[in-house]
N, C-alpha and C positions, 0 to 999 in steps of 0.2 A: 215579554219573554226574556229569560235570562241568557247570559252569554254562553253558559254550558249547553242550554237546549238549542241555541243557534248553531253551535259547533256540531251537535249531534245531527241536526237537520242536513248539514253539508256532507255528512258521511254517507247519506243516502243517495247523493247525486252520482250518476254514472261517470266513470273515469273519462270517457270520451268528451264529455262536456267540459271537464276540468282542463283537459289537454287543449281543447279549442280556445278556452279562455286564456291560458298561458301563451298560446301561440299568437293570439291577437294583441298581447301586450308588447311583444317584441316584433319590430318591423325591420325588414331588411332594407338598409339604406343604400348600400353599394356592395359590390362583390369584393372578396378578399384575394388579392394577388400578391403573395409574398415575393420579396426580392431574394433570389438565391445567388449567393456569392460564388464566383467561379474560382475555386481553389485549385491551384496547379498540382498535378500529381508529382510528388517528390520521388517516389520510387514505385516500382512495379510490384504489386502484392504477389504476383505469381512467382517472383524471385524467392519468396519466403516459403514456398510450399514444401520444400524439403529441409527446412531448418530444424535443427535439434534445439532443445531448451537452452543449451549453452550458447548457441548462436544468438538467441534473443538477449541473453545476459551480456554477451560481448558487444551487442549493439548499443547498450547503455553505459557500460563500464569498460574502460580500456585497461591495459596492463599497468600503466603508470598510476592509475587510481588504486589498484591492489597493492602496488609497491609502496605507495604513500601510506595506506592503511596499515600495512604490516610494519613499516618503519615507525610510525607514530605509536602503534600498539606496543612494540618492543621498548621504545623509549619510556612510555608510561609505566610499563611493568618494572623497568629498572628503577624508576623514580619511586615507585610504591614499595617494592619488596627488596630491592637491591640486586635482583637477578632478572635476566631477560626471559621472556616466555618463549623466545626463539620461534616466532611465527614467520611464515613466508607468504609471498603474494599468492601462491597456489593454495595454501591452506586458508587464507582469507577468502579466496574465491569459493572454495568448498564450503566454508562457514556460511557465506551469504547464500549459496545455492541450497544448503540444508535448511536455512531459515525460510527461504521462499517456499521450498518443498513442504515444510511443516505448516506453513500458513494455508496450504491447500488441503491438508488433512488435519483438521483441528481436533486435538485432544485437549481436555480441560487443563492439564498440567504438562509442562515441557518435559519433565522427567519421564512421563509415560511413553515417550517415543523410544526409549531405551529399556523400558520395563519388560521383564520376562512375560511372554504371552501376548504382549501388545506391540512389541518392537517391530520396526520396519527394517528388513535387512539392508535395503539400499542406504538408508540413513545410518544405521549402525556400522556399516562397512566404510562409510565416509569419514566418520569422526566419533570418538568415544564421548560419552556423556560428560565426563569430567573435563575433557579438553574443550568441548563446546561451551560449557559454563565458564571456564577460565578465560577463553577468548571473549566471550560475551561481557564479562565483567571488566575487561581491559580495553576493549575496542575503542579506538580513537582515529580521527581523521586529521586532527590538528593538535599540536603540542601547545598547551597553554602558555608555557614560558617563551615560546617563539613570537607571541603576539604582544605588542607593547600595551602599556596601561592606557595610553591615549586612544588607541584603536578600540580597546575594550569599553572605554567610557563613551566614545562617539557612536559606536555601532553595537546596538543591543543584540544583533544577530550574528556576531562575529564567529561563533562556533558553527553556525549553519553554513 
């Protein structure tokens, strides 16, 4: 009998016998008792029940971070074009909030968020399209000239 005809013969067996054969191959040797780590509760989740989206953002980023980003972005804009983009910490905060918001409602192209007929009023009232792209092209958290060449050579992730 050929291999093909043997395979066809096994197709005629009831599934219950195949399941019994598979079960007999695997034998239970011992029970599984996973160790569950006791992780201390850092904060009470109920405290966050009335949080607004800005409260979550402020939990991760403080005002000093936004000040640093606006300062570095202004320095980079002067270095590139000779004039400051004059961004503030509040504007950087709005920029990042708009970016997170846009990630929740995904359009194929960023410009579509401001396009007539598709625009989202909340986003359009936060920042104009041209201002968004201007900040996006200049956004920095560190000024390259503030970091020594030794640090740049030793640490490949110095910008991160």
